[in-house]
C-alpha positions in Angstrom: -9.6 -24.4 -14.1 -8.2 -26.7 -16.7 -8.9 -27.6 -20.3 -8.2 -30.8 -22.4 -8.4 -30.8 -26.2 -8.5 -34.0 -28.2 -8.0 -33.9 -32.0 -8.4 -37.0 -34.1 -6.3 -35.7 -37.0 -3.9 -32.9 -37.5 -3.9 -29.6 -35.5 -2.7 -26.5 -37.4 -2.5 -23.0 -36.0 -1.8 -20.0 -38.2 -1.2 -16.5 -36.8 -0.3 -13.3 -38.6 1.9 -12.1 -35.7 3.8 -13.6 -32.8 2.6 -16.8 -31.2 3.5 -16.8 -27.5 2.9 -19.3 -24.7 3.1 -18.4 -21.0 2.9 -20.9 -18.1 3.1 -20.4 -14.4 4.9 -23.8 -14.1 6.3 -26.1 -16.7 5.6 -26.6 -20.5 5.9 -30.2 -21.7 6.0 -31.7 -25.2 5.5 -35.5 -25.7 5.7 -37.3 -29.0 6.0 -40.9 -30.3 7.8 -39.4 -33.3 10.0 -36.4 -33.8 9.9 -32.9 -32.3 11.1 -30.5 -35.0 12.0 -26.8 -34.5 12.7 -24.7 -37.5 13.6 -21.0 -37.5 15.2 -18.8 -40.1 17.0 -16.7 -37.5 17.9 -19.5 -35.1 16.6 -20.6 -31.7 17.2 -18.1 -28.8 17.3 -19.1 -25.1 17.0 -16.8 -22.1 15.1 -15.7 -19.0 11.3 -16.0 -19.1 9.3 -12.8 -19.8 6.3 -11.6 -17.9 3.0 -12.6 -19.4 0.6 -9.8 -20.4 -1.8 -8.7 -17.6 -5.0 -10.8 -17.6 -8.2 -8.9 -17.6 -10.7 -11.8 -17.7 -13.9 -10.5 -16.0 -17.0 -12.2 -15.0 -19.5 -12.7 -17.8 -22.4 -12.7 -15.4 -21.8 -9.7 -13.0 -18.6 -7.9 -13.7 -18.3 -5.8 -10.6 -15.8 -4.9 -7.8 -17.1 -6.0 -4.4 -15.6 -3.9 -1.6 -15.4 -4.6 2.1 -15.6 -1.8 4.8 -15.1 -1.6 8.5 -18.3 0.5 9.1 -21.1 2.2 7.2 -19.4 5.5 7.4 -16.2 4.0 6.1 -18.1 3.0 3.0 -18.8 6.7 2.5 -15.0 7.5 2.6 -15.1 8.6 6.2 -11.9 8.1 8.3 -10.6 9.5 11.6 -13.1 11.2 13.8 -15.6 11.3 11.0 -15.9 7.5 11.2 -17.9 7.4 14.4 -18.8 3.7 14.1 -15.2 2.3 14.2 -12.9 2.7 17.2 -10.3 0.1 16.5 -12.2 -2.8 18.1 -10.9 -5.2 15.5 -8.2 -5.0 12.9 -9.2 -3.8 9.5 -7.1 -2.6 6.6 -8.1 -1.6 3.1 -6.0 0.2 0.6 -7.5 3.6 -0.5 -5.3 6.3 -2.1 -7.2 8.9 0.0 -5.4 7.7 3.1 -2.7 5.3 2.0 0.8 6.0 0.4 0.5 5.1 -3.2 3.5 2.6 -3.1 1.9 0.6 -0.4 -0.7 -0.9 -2.8 1.9 -3.6 -3.4 1.4 -4.8 0.2 -2.2 -6.0 -0.7 -3.2 -9.1 -2.6 -4.7 -8.3 -6.0 -7.7 -10.0 -7.5 -7.2 -11.2 -11.1 -10.7 -11.4 -12.5 -12.2 -8.0 -11.7 -10.9 -4.7 -13.1 -12.2 -1.4 -11.6 -13.4 1.4 -13.8 -11.3 3.9 -12.0 -7.5 3.9 -11.4 -6.4 2.8 -8.0 -3.3 4.8 -8.3 -1.8 6.5 -11.4 -1.7 4.0 -14.4 -2.9 1.1 -12.2 -6.5 -0.3 -12.5 -6.4 -3.1 -10.0 -8.8 -4.4 -7.3 -7.2 -5.4 -4.0 -8.1 -7.6 -1.0 -9.1 -6.1 2.3 -7.7 -7.5 5.6 -9.1 -8.1 9.1 -8.2 -9.7 12.4 -10.5 -11.3 14.9 -10.0 -13.4 18.1 -10.8 -17.0 18.9 -13.3 -17.4 21.7 -12.2 -17.6 25.3 -8.6 -16.5 24.9 -6.6 -13.8 26.6 -8.5 -10.5 26.6 -11.6 -12.2 25.0 -13.3 -14.0 27.9 -16.6 -12.5 27.0 -16.1 -13.6 23.3 -17.0 -10.1 22.0 -13.8 -10.1 19.9 -14.9 -13.2 18.1 -17.7 -11.6 16.2 -17.3 -8.6 13.8 -19.6 -7.0 11.3 -18.2 -5.6 8.0 -20.1 -3.9 5.2 -20.1 -4.5 1.5 -20.7 -2.5 -1.7 -20.5 -3.3 -5.4 -18.7 -0.8 -7.5 -18.5 -0.5 -11.3 -15.8 -2.5 -13.1 -14.2 -1.9 -16.4 -17.1 -3.7 -18.1 -20.7 -3.1 -17.1 -23.3 -5.7 -18.1 -26.1 -5.3 -15.6 -26.8 -3.3 -12.5 -27.5 -5.9 -9.8 -27.0 -9.5 -8.9 -27.1 -12.0 -6.1 -23.7 -12.4 -4.6 -22.7 -15.3 -2.3 -20.1 -14.8 0.4 -18.3 -17.9 1.6 -15.4 -18.8 4.0 -12.4 -20.8 2.9 -12.5 -22.4 6.4 -16.1 -22.5 7.7 -15.1 -24.5 10.8 -12.9 -21.5 11.9 -14.8 -18.5 10.5 -18.5 -18.7 9.7 -20.8 -16.2 8.1 -23.7 -15.5 10.5 -27.1 -15.4 9.0 -27.7 -14.9 5.3 -24.6 -15.5 3.1 -26.2 -14.3 -0.1 -26.9 -10.6 -0.7 -28.4 -8.8 -3.7 -25.9 -6.0 -4.6 -26.5 -3.1 -6.9 -23.5 -1.4 -8.7 -22.7 2.0 -7.2 -25.4 1.7 -4.5 -24.5 4.0 -1.6 -26.2 1.9 1.0 -23.8 -0.8 2.2 -25.1 -4.2 3.4 -23.9 -5.8 6.6 -22.0 -9.1 6.7 -21.4 -10.6 10.1 -18.5 -13.1 10.8 -17.9 -15.3 13.8 -14.6 -16.9 14.8 -15.3 -20.4 16.1 -11.8 -21.6 16.9 -8.1 -20.7 16.3 -6.8 -21.2 12.8 -3.1 -21.2 11.6 -3.7 -20.2 8.0 -5.4 -17.1 6.8 -9.1 -17.5 6.1 -10.5 -15.8 3.0 -14.0 -14.5 2.7 -14.9 -14.4 -1.0 -17.7 -12.7 -2.9 -18.9 -14.6 -6.1 -21.9 -13.8 -8.2 -24.6 -16.4 -8.3 -23.9 -18.9 -11.0 -20.4 -17.7 -11.6 -16.9 -18.8 -10.5 -14.9 -15.5 -10.6 -14.0 -13.8 -7.2 -15.3 -10.3 -7.3 -13.9 -9.3 -3.9 -12.3 -10.8 -0.8 -11.5 -10.2 2.8 -8.5 -11.9 4.3 -8.8 -12.8 8.0 -5.2 -13.1 9.4 -4.4 -16.4 11.1 -4.9 -16.2 14.9 -3.6 -19.5 16.2 -0.4 -17.6 17.0 -0.9 -14.6 19.2 1.4 -12.5 21.5 1.4 -11.2 25.0 3.5 -8.8 27.1 3.6 -7.1 30.5 3.3 -3.3 30.5 5.6 -2.0 33.3 5.5 1.7 34.3 8.6 3.0 36.0 8.6 6.5 37.6 12.0 8.4 37.6 12.3 11.1 40.2 15.1 13.6 39.8 16.4 14.9 43.1 19.5 16.2 44.8 20.1 12.8 46.4 20.1 9.5 44.6 18.3 6.6 46.1 18.4 3.4 44.0 16.1 1.4 46.1 13.1 0.4 44.0 9.8 1.4 45.6 6.5 -0.1 44.4 3.6 2.3 44.2 0.0 1.9 42.9 -0.6 2.2 39.2 -2.0 5.6 38.2 -5.5 5.7 36.6 -3.8 6.7 33.3 -2.0 3.4 33.0 -5.2 1.4 33.8 -7.0 3.3 31.0 -3.9 2.7 28.8 -4.2 -1.1 29.4 -7.9 -1.0 28.2 -7.2 0.9 25.0 -4.1 -1.2 24.3 -6.2 -4.4 24.4 -9.5 -3.1 22.9 -8.7 -0.3 20.4 -5.1 -0.7 19.2 -2.6 -3.5 19.7 -5.5 -6.1 19.7 -5.6 -5.5 15.9 -2.1 -7.2 15.7 -3.1 -10.0 18.1 -1.0 -8.5 20.9 -2.3 -8.6 24.4 -0.8 -6.4 27.2 -1.2 -6.9 30.9 -0.5 -4.0 33.2 2.1 -4.9 35.9 0.6 -5.1 39.4 2.4 -2.0 40.5 4.5 0.9 39.2 8.1 0.9 40.2 9.9 4.1 41.2 13.6 5.1 41.7 15.2 8.4 42.6 18.3 9.6 40.7 20.7 12.5 41.0 19.5 15.5 38.9 23.0 17.1 39.0 24.6 14.1 37.4 22.2 14.3 34.4 22.7 18.1 34.1 26.5 17.7 34.2 26.3 15.1 31.4 24.2 17.6 29.4 21.3 15.1 29.1 19.1 17.7 30.7 18.8 21.5 30.7 16.8 24.1 32.7 14.5 26.8 31.2 12.2 29.1 33.1 12.5 26.9 36.2 11.5 23.7 34.3 13.6 20.7 33.5 13.9 19.5 29.9 15.4 16.5 28.2 18.0 17.5 25.6 17.4 16.5 22.0 19.9 17.6 19.3 17.7 17.9 16.1 20.7 17.4 13.8 21.8 14.3 15.6 20.4 11.7 13.3 21.8 8.8 15.4 20.1 10.1 18.6 23.4 9.8 20.5 22.3 11.9 23.4 19.0 10.0 23.9 20.8 6.7 23.6 23.2 7.7 26.4 20.4 9.1 28.5 18.3 5.9 28.1 21.3 3.8 28.8 22.0 5.6 32.0 18.4 5.5 33.3 17.9 1.8 32.4 21.3 0.9 34.0 20.4 2.6 37.2 17.0 1.0 37.3 18.4 -2.5 36.5 21.1 -2.0 39.2 18.4 -1.0 41.7 16.3 -4.1 40.8 19.3 -6.4 41.3 20.5 -4.4 44.3 23.9 -3.9 42.7 25.9 -0.8 43.6 27.5 0.7 40.5 29.3 3.8 39.6 28.2 6.1 36.8 28.5 4.0 33.6 28.8 7.1 31.4 31.6 8.5 33.6 33.4 5.1 33.4 33.0 5.2 29.6 34.6 8.6 29.5 37.5 7.4 31.7 38.1 4.5 29.3 38.1 6.8 26.3 40.5 9.2 28.0 42.8 6.3 28.9 42.7 5.1 25.3 44.0 8.5 24.2 46.6 8.5 26.9 47.9 5.0 25.7 48.0 6.2 22.1 50.0 9.3 23.0 52.5 7.4 25.2 53.0 4.7 22.5 53.5 7.3 19.8 56.5 8.8 21.7 58.2 5.4 21.4 56.9 4.4 17.9 59.5 5.4 15.3 57.4 5.3 12.1 56.2 7.8 9.5 53.2 7.4 7.2 53.6 7.7 3.4 56.9 5.9 3.1 57.8 3.2 0.6 58.1 -0.6 1.2 61.9 -0.4 1.6 61.4 2.0 4.6 58.7 -0.2 6.1 60.8 -3.3 5.8 63.7 -1.6 7.5 61.5 -0.6 10.4 60.2 -4.2 10.6 63.8 -5.5 10.9 64.2 -3.0 13.8 61.1 -4.4 15.6 59.7 -0.9 16.2 56.3 -2.1 17.5 57.9 -4.6 19.9 60.3 -1.9 21.3 57.5 0.7 21.7 55.0 -1.8 23.2 57.4 -3.2 25.8 58.5 0.3 27.0 57.6 0.5 30.8 55.6 3.7 30.3 53.5 2.1 27.6 52.9 -1.0 29.7 51.9 1.1 32.7 49.2 2.9 30.7 48.1 -0.3 29.1 47.6 -1.8 32.7 45.4 1.2 33.6 43.4 0.6 30.5 42.9 -3.1 31.3 41.7 -2.3 34.8 39.0 0.1 33.6 37.8 -2.4 31.0 37.6 -5.0 33.8 35.7 -2.7 36.0 33.2 -2.1 33.1 32.7 -5.8 32.4 32.1 -6.5 36.1 29.1 -4.1 36.3 30.6 -0.7 36.6 29.4 0.1 33.1 26.0 0.1 31.6 23.8 -2.7 32.8 21.3 -3.9 30.2 17.6 -3.8 30.9 15.9 -7.1 31.2 13.2 -6.8 28.5 11.9 -10.4 28.6 8.2 -10.3 27.9 8.0 -6.7 29.1 7.3 -3.3 27.5 8.8 -0.6 29.8 7.2 2.9 30.2 9.7 5.2 31.9 8.1 8.5 32.9 9.0 11.5 34.9 6.9 14.3 36.4 10.1 16.3 36.9 11.0 16.7 33.2 8.5 19.0 31.5 9.4 17.9 28.0 12.2 17.5 25.5 13.8 19.7 22.9 16.8 21.2 21.3 18.2 24.0 23.6 19.8 25.7 20.5 16.3 26.5 19.1 15.1 28.5 22.2 13.3 31.6 21.1 11.9 34.8 22.7 8.1 35.3 22.6 6.3 38.6 22.3 6.5 39.0 26.1 10.2 38.6 26.2 10.0 35.1 27.7 12.3 32.3 26.5 10.4 29.5 25.0 11.1 26.1 23.4 9.3 26.1 20.0 9.1 22.3 19.4 8.3 20.5 22.6 8.7 16.7 22.7 6.1 15.1 25.1 7.3 11.5 24.7 9.7 9.4 22.6 10.9 5.9 21.9 14.0 4.8 20.1 12.9 2.5 17.2 12.6 -1.2 18.0 13.8 -1.0 21.7 10.7 -2.1 23.5 11.1 1.0 25.8 9.4 4.4 25.7 9.9 7.6 27.8 7.0 10.0 28.7 7.6 13.5 30.1 5.2 15.5 32.3 3.7 17.4 29.4 2.9 14.1 27.8 1.3 12.7 30.9 -1.0 15.8 31.2 -1.8 16.1 27.4 -5.4 15.6 26.3 -4.3 12.8 24.0 -1.9 11.2 26.5 -3.1 7.6 26.0 -2.9 7.6 22.2 0.5 9.4 22.5 1.8 6.5 24.6 0.3 4.0 22.2 2.0 5.8 19.3 5.4 5.6 21.1 4.8 1.9 21.9 4.4 1.4 18.2 7.9 2.9 17.7 9.2 0.7 20.4 8.0 -2.3 18.3 9.7 -1.1 15.1 7.2 1.2 13.4 8.2 4.3 11.6 6.0 7.4 11.0 4.0 6.8 7.8 5.1 10.3 6.6 8.8 9.5 6.7 10.5 9.8 3.3 13.0 7.2 4.5 10.3 4.6 3.7 11.4 5.1 0.1 9.4 4.2 -3.0 7.8 1.1 -4.5 9.4 0.4 -7.9 7.2 -1.1 -10.6 9.4 -3.4 -12.5 9.2 -5.9 -15.3 11.3 -9.0 -14.6 14.8 -9.1 -16.2 14.4 -5.6 -17.7 17.2 -3.1 -17.1 16.0 0.4 -16.2 17.9 3.7 -16.4 18.2 3.8 -12.6 19.8 0.3 -12.7 22.4 1.5 -15.2 23.1 4.7 -13.3 23.8 2.6 -10.2 26.2 0.4 -12.1 27.9 3.5 -13.6 28.3 4.9 -10.1 29.8 1.7 -8.8 32.4 1.5 -11.7 33.3 5.2 -11.3 34.0 4.4 -7.6 36.3 1.5 -8.6 38.2 3.8 -11.0 38.5 6.4 -8.3 40.0 4.1 -5.7 42.1 1.8 -8.0 45.3 3.7 -7.2 44.5 4.5 -3.6 46.3 2.8 -0.6 44.4 -0.3 0.2 43.0 -0.9 3.8 44.6 -3.2 6.2 44.3 -6.8 4.9 43.9 -10.1 6.6 47.2 -11.7 7.4 50.6 -10.3 8.5 51.5 -7.6 5.9 53.6 -5.5 8.3 53.2 -2.2 6.3 49.4 -2.4 6.7 49.7 -3.0 10.4 52.1 -0.1 10.9 49.8 2.2 8.9 46.8 1.1 10.9 48.6 1.8 14.2 49.8 5.2 13.0 46.5 6.3 11.6 44.7 5.4 14.8 47.2 7.5 16.8 46.9 10.4 14.4 43.1 10.4 14.4 42.8 9.8 18.2 40.3 6.9 17.4 38.5 5.4 20.4 36.2 2.5 21.1 35.9 -0.1 18.5 38.4 1.5 16.1 40.9 1.6 19.0 40.4 -2.1 19.7 40.6 -3.2 16.1 43.2 -0.9 14.5 45.5 -0.4 17.5 45.3 -3.2 20.0 44.3 -5.7 17.3 47.1 -4.6 15.0 49.7 -5.0 17.8 48.5 -8.0 19.6 46.5 -9.7 16.8 42.9 -10.9 16.7 40.9 -13.5 14.9 41.5 -11.8 11.5 45.1 -10.5 11.9 48.3 -12.1 13.3 49.5 -8.8 14.8 52.8 -6.8 14.5 54.4 -8.4 17.6 54.3 -11.9 16.2 55.2 -10.6 12.7 58.3 -9.0 14.0 59.2 -11.9 16.2 59.0 -14.3 13.3 60.6 -11.9 10.8 57.5 -12.1 8.5 57.2 -9.1 6.2 54.8 -10.1 3.5 53.8 -8.4 0.3 50.3 -8.8 -1.2 48.8 -8.4 -4.6 47.6 -4.8 -3.7 51.2 -3.7 -3.8 51.9 -4.9 -7.3 50.2 -2.1 -9.2 52.0 -2.3 -12.5 50.5 -3.5 -15.8 47.6 -5.6 -14.3 46.1 -2.6 -12.7 46.5 -0.4 -15.8 44.7 -3.1 -17.8 41.8 -3.3 -15.3 41.5 0.5 -15.4 41.2 0.5 -19.2 38.6 -2.3 -19.0 36.5 -0.2 -16.5 36.7 2.8 -18.8 35.4 0.8 -21.8 32.6 -0.7 -19.8 31.6 2.8 -18.5 31.4 4.0 -22.1 29.1 1.1 -23.1 26.8 1.7 -20.0 26.5 5.4 -20.7 25.4 4.6 -24.3 22.9 2.0 -23.0 21.5 4.5 -20.5 20.5 6.9 -23.3 17.7 4.6 -24.6 16.7 2.9 -21.3 13.3 3.4 -19.8 13.0 5.0 -16.4 11.4 3.2 -13.5 7.8 4.0 -12.5 7.9 4.7 -8.8 5.2 5.3 -6.2 6.1 6.8 -2.7 5.7 4.5 0.3 5.0 7.5 2.5 2.0 9.7 2.9 1.9 13.5 3.8 1.8 14.0 7.6 -1.7 13.6 9.2 -3.3 12.5 5.9 -3.7 8.8 6.9 -6.5 10.4 9.1 -6.4 7.6 11.7 -3.1 5.6 11.7 -1.6 5.4 15.2 1.9 6.2 13.9 0.8 9.5 12.2 0.7 13.0 13.7 -2.3 15.2 14.5 -0.4 18.2 13.1 -0.4 19.0 9.4 3.0 18.9 7.6 5.3 21.8 8.4 2.7 23.4 10.6 1.4 23.5 14.2 -2.2 23.4 12.9 -4.2 20.3 13.9 -5.9 18.3 11.2 -9.5 18.5 12.4 -10.4 15.1 10.9 -7.6 13.2 12.4 -8.0 10.6 15.2 -5.7 7.7 16.0 -7.4 4.4 15.8 -5.8 1.9 13.4 -2.7 0.1 12.3 -2.2 -1.5 8.8 -1.9 -5.2 8.3 1.8 -4.6 7.4 2.3 -2.8 10.7 0.7 -5.7 12.5 3.3 -8.0 11.1 6.3 -5.6 11.8 5.3 -5.3 15.5 4.9 -9.0 15.9 8.2 -9.8 14.3 10.2 -7.1 16.1 8.6 -7.8 19.4 9.6 -11.4 19.3 13.1 -10.5 18.0 13.8 -8.2 21.0 12.0 -10.7 23.4 9.4 -8.2 24.6 6.6 -10.3 23.2 5.9 -13.9 24.2 4.3 -16.1 21.6 1.0 -17.8 22.5 0.1 -20.8 20.3 -3.3 -22.4 20.4 
């Protein structure tokens, strides 16, 4: 909409308060004469402020039109109570009943309809719903059933109520791609509990979202909208089951066996009731592949443990980085890859252990010849530099002998003796084993009333986030919800978190350019950290400062650091790397440089005083600053009622939520899976 005003004479505006103009784009003044600005207190320039929230409603039928995936959904039914929706098409609508409050920011708001009730605390806002539907004749849609969906609509009361009913016309922003089947005009009554059906048909692929809008007859304001996500770009993958047999004898010849009925059913549900919502099509590999590995090797590495005659995968609950699982996965995937490529390899984990032991041996041998002490002054370090202490220690025959052993092990690792990466190209891998009953932390084993040892928290399956790989144990294969459990884990493998994880953080409601108490607290913490470290010894710097190099070498020896720290702070400090020249060259060229970090005198004292003064100002500012309004991005466990990434069990309980049934992903989850799948190459992009 636009407006033009033409005045033949003068135009004068008088206001008793503040006169403010807001523009989404530019503001232009044009004059054949002068432009004069007068102000008693001067002219102030700065960042633009946010305009006040517009609440311009329809003057014909102010109402909020809502879209639903089924009739029962319009009654607030989710999970197993929504009998009419099984995930056949993607549908996502924000409702605080089942959505984390902070996630409302993921949905497009409508500007010209204001609901009577708050969406979340202090927010009266009407949001768009989302859907996904397939073009005709494409992968998984040869019968075109996925090209037609029926949604349901209701009118709910807005902030202003003028009349109870009106004719509402529904239209498509791209009718050549998405058309409304049958009558596109419905008579809707505010707060009617009987939803009306609206059928949509996809005629061809489209590369921009199509918007279905609801507008009252004779009006221009959008009262509700459904956004159909673009479908010209879709995704495909191969679902490859791999059986791992644990035996007394290893046999790394890959054997192909028929796919179990479970995986055939999984393929159907993958394509018709879950990942189809995100435009992801999965094709089950022609056969399951199978290898036999040595059980004792995995027990010796403590990746497995035995309890009551059953085998379990070890999970350390306090291991936030999943170190054991990563090593177990790496070993399994390396053996499978080696078998596929018919490469004979040793145990990669054993080789890794040998390398780490050799790193320690080299550090110990070098230290016996390295005449240097930490904590000494520059005069001491310069004297040691003149004596070429690193050169003498490094060239010692015993040190060179240990270094040669280290290089041989590293060479063996690079030639395939170490972990062989799994080829994930266009493939989701399902590793499963009937020999491992489940997973758990052996330190949590309890005794039941019969005196039997039991594992209280049994893991049936798992996937490390964003890896494209999941692992299923025997208890998971036999579980009543085995298929949805695997689909849940595949969601993790494509980057999805549980919706109840507090690590998802909060949504912060902010006004642009405004400083909040939390912002000032963060700045205070940063300055306090600078004050704390201002007099500390600085880390090794780029260049050839010999004292830094000596300190790095000695600290690495003292701390027995291995792996990347060993490479960077010991080998790199001696031989040099892309960032550092190295002690050998420094000593050879007699280069002992100082840097600004070793000139601590008056400059640092002045900086310290400036930081203290700034802290004082910030603490005063904090006292009057407003706190942020935050909404959690996570929902209590099982309360989404049907999100695939949620749990059936209630929070902190083994009780099952009787209303819960996995059947949906959110539109944000659709996007995350697509992007992560392409990033890790397990998804192939289809464009049409």
